[in-house]
N, C-alpha and C positions, 0 to 999 in steps of 0.2 A: 310854827314860829319858834325860833330859838332865842334865848338871851344872847343876853349877850352871846472835664477831667483835665483841667489846666493845672500848672504848678501853683501851689499856694503862695500867697503873700503872708509872711509870718513876722510876728514880733514875739519876743520872749520876756517873761517876767521871772528872772532867774531865782529870786528869793522864794518863789512859790513852787518851783519845780521839785517834785519828789517822785520816787519810783512808785508805780501803781501796784495793784494787786491782781495780776493775772489778766488785765485788760489793756496793757500798755505796749506800744502806743495804740490809740484808736486810729482806725484806717477808714477814710472816706474816699470812695472812688479811686482807690489805689494810693491815696496820699496819707501817710502817717502823721498824726498830730500828737505830740508828746505833752505830758503835764507841764504847765508853765508857758505854753505857747498859745498864741492866737493866730488862726489861719483863715484866710479868705479863699474860698474854694468855689468851683463851679461843677455841678453835676450835669453831664451831658445826657440829653434825653433823645435827641434825633436831629433831623434837618428840616428846614423850612422849604417852601416851594422853590426858592432860589438856591437851595443846597447849602444855605448858611446854617451853622450849628445852632440848635435850640438847647440852651443850658440854663440851669437854675442856680443862682448865687446863694451861698450860705456862709455864715461866719461861725467858727468854732472857737470859743473862748475857754481855755482850760486853766485851772488853778491847781490846787493840791487834790489829793484823792477825795472823792465824794460823789454825790448823786449826779446823774446826767439828765438834764432837763432840756427838752426841745420846745421851741416856740415858733409856730408857723403863722404866716399871714398871706393874704391874697390867694387863698385856695380858689376863691371866686375873683376873677381878674379885675373887677371894678370896685372892690371893697378896699378902700385906701387907708382907713384909720389904723389898721394893723401895720402898714408900712411906716406911718408916722410914729407909732409906738416903738417899733424895733429900731428905727433910725435914731430916735432920741435916747432910747435905752442904751444902745451901743456907744453913742457919742458922749453921753453925759454921766455914765456910771463908772465909779472907781472900782475896778475888779481886782485890785491889788491883793485883797484878802480872800479871794474866791476859793472856796472848797468845793471842788466838783467841776462840772463842765456845762456850759450853756451852748446849745446849738440853735442859732437864730437863722430862720429862713424868711426874709422879709417879703419876697415875691416868689411864691410857689408857682402860680399860673402865669408864667412869663408871656406866652402868646396872647392870653386874654388881657393882661395888664397893658401891653403895648397898644392895644386898640380899645381899651376900656370896655371889655366885654366880659360878662360873667362866665361864659363857657370858653372852651377851647375851639380851634378852627374846625374840628370834626363835629362840633355842636353837642358834645357830651358834657355833662356836669361832673367835674373832677370829684366833688364831694359826694358822689353816689357811685364812685368807681374803684374804691379801695377794696382789697389790697393791690389790685391791678395785675398786669401781666406783661412780661418782657417781650412778648410776641403779639400783643394786641394793638389796638388803636393808639394814636398819640396820647390820648387821655389815659388809657390803661398803662402805657409805658411810663408816663410821668408819675402816676400813682404808685407803680411798682418800684421805681427808683427811690421815691421819697420814703416808701415803706421800708425798703431794705437798708438804705444808707442813713436814714435819720431816725425813724420810729424804732426800729429794732436795736439801734445803738443805745436807746434811752431808757431811763427808769421812770420818767414822768413826762407829761406833755401838756401844753396849752396851745389851743388853736384859736386865732383871732378872726372875728367876723363882724360884719355889720348887717343891717337889714338889706334884703334883696330888692331889686327893682326900684320902685318909687315908694319904699317903706323905710321907716326909721324905728330903731329900737332903744328902749331905756336900758342903761347898763345892767347886765345880768350875766350870771354864770349858768351854763347849761351842763348838766352832769347826770350820770347814772347814780342816783342816790342809794340804790340797793347795794352798791359796792362800797364797803367801808373806806378803802384807800382813796377812791374817787371822791367820796363825800368829804374826807379830810382835806383833800386838795382844793375842792370847791370852796370850802369855808375859809381856808387859809388865804384865798385871794383877797378877802377883806371887804367885799361889797355886800349890801344887805339882801339882794334878790338872787336866789338860786332856784332855777327851774329844773325839775326832775324829768328824766327820760333817757333812754338808751341812745337816742339819736337815730337818724334814718339809716336804713340798710345801705351799706357801702360808704357810709360817711367816715371821715378820718378818725374821729374820736371813738366811734363804735368799734371800728376794726382795731384801733390801738388798744382799747380796753380789753377786747377779746384776746389780744396777743400778750396780755399781762403788763401793759404800760398804762397806768392810770392817767387819764387825759380828760381835760375839761375844755369847754368853749367859752370864750368871752365874747358876748354880743353887745355892740353899742353903736348907735348912730346909723348913718345912711351911706349908701354907695356913692362913689365919685366925689367924695368930699373929704377934706381933712378937718376934723372937728376937735378943736383944742381941748375942751373939757373932757371928752371921751378918751382922748389920747392920754391926758394926764392920769385919768383913772386907771387906764390899762397899764401904764408904766408902774404906778403905785401897786397895782395888783400883782404884777410879775415879781417885783421886789419883795412884796409880802410873802409870796410863795417861796422865793429863794431864801428868805430868812427862816420861814417855817421848816424848810429842808436843811437848815444849818449850812447853806451854801454861802451866805453872807452873814456878817455879824448883826446883832440887834434882834428885837422881837417884832413879829408882824403886828400890824394894826388890827384891832378887833372892833368891828362896827358896833354902834350902840343897839342895833336891831338886826336880826337875821330872819328872813322868811324863806321857808322851803315851799315852793310852789309845785303842787301836783296837778292842778287843773287849770287849763287856759282855754279861752274861747275867742274866736274872731267874730265880731259883730259886723254884719254886712248891710249894705245899703238896701232899703226897702224899695226905693225908686231911684231912677237916674236923675241927674241934674247938676247944678253948680253947688259945690260943697262948701259949707262954712263950718269948720271944726270949732268945737267949743270946749275942748280938753287939751291938755298937754302931756308930754311923756312923764310917766311916774305919778301922775295925779291920782289920788284916791277917789273912788267912785262909790257912791251909795246906789242901791238898786233904784232905778227910775231916773237917775241923774241924766241930763241931756248930754249927748255926745256930739251930735252934728245936726245941722239943718241943711236940707237940700231944697233948691227952688229951680224953676225953669228960667230961661233967660230974661223973662219979663217979671221976675220976682214973685211969680204966682205958683200955685201947685206945691205949697210948702209941705215938706216931709221931715218930721222931727224924729231923730234916732235916739233912743234912750237905752241906758245900761240895763241888761236883764239880770245882773248880779251885782253884789258888792265886791269890790276888788280894786286893783290898780292898773293903770294904763301901761302895758308892756311895749306896745308898738302902735304906730299910726301910719295911715297912708299919707303921702305928700302930694297927691294929685288933687287939683281943685275941681276936676270934672270926673263924674262917676256914672257907671251904668248900674242898673238894678243888679244886686248880688255882689257887687264889688266889695272886697274887704276894706273896712274903715278903721276899726279899732280892735287891737288885740288886748284882751283883758285877762289878768291873772286873778282867779277867783280866790277870795279870802273869807275866812270865818269872821264873825263879828269881833272877836277879841283881836285877831290879827289886823283887821281893818282899822280898828281904833288905834292900835299901836302905830300903824303906818301913817294915819292922819297926824298923829303927834310928831312923828319923825319928819314927815313931809313939810309940816309948818315951819320947821327950822332949817330946811335944806334948800339952798339956792345954787350950790356949786355946779350942778349938772343941767341947769336950765339954760337952753340955748335958743 
């Protein structure tokens, strides 16, 4: 715990256009984007069954010289909160005083997004496929072009996600806390819960960090939904990071409490049945606190699931029917002092309860 390849559509902000320092202009898929310009581009990946081009849209917003930050969303095609975050961020933010460059990719996994599927048509998980290959599967080719055209152009990165399948997540940053630059970025986002870890093999953030681009993941909410509280929190976090990097004026918000989570645990159903959840996202849990009650269809054969640790609820299933062994509740384990601090914080927090 801590204390506290189409032609681009362009617009120009001439007052902010300045010459760069050896990196001007930036070139994306053959399209140069100079300081002071905003360009809407498409990265061509391949063709569909009907020989239609498969391309990924991105917006590059350039101000004066400064850091380059990428923000990606919908690496998993059914995770929509990140689309809402980038849509509102781009539409509602005044970038007049921008120092540096924002690369926004609201829909990375376009084929999955079109059919609301986590994976691509070749049934591969894009977030296990980085850095990709220009001669591999469709998934590998998409990972490759994103890695070459976006990640390698950048100094920092944020990847936006939600819970997968029928699960939902409390807002959290996931980051490799052993890397000081990644830790700084994670805490600059300005939310209390930071979960440590390198990330899975082949994930975007793990490969980006290995390539020298400090990158974190913002996890919040559930798939196939636009959840306004989590969208607001994501926008605020990106703006916090941009202020921390001196890309935008002002100081980043500092939360009253910060938790660095090193240990998490999924509590699973002891028996199958109809599930009655008795906790909510973010809720503090004392050891032995009830999590859920399962019954058979006749309301008999009751099975009470209790928390094996003290901690907070990081994630929950959204399924009312469960088999034995199904994951029910993802708990961030906390020490006694941390748990007491979270209980005090939670008692005053209503913003993220949906």
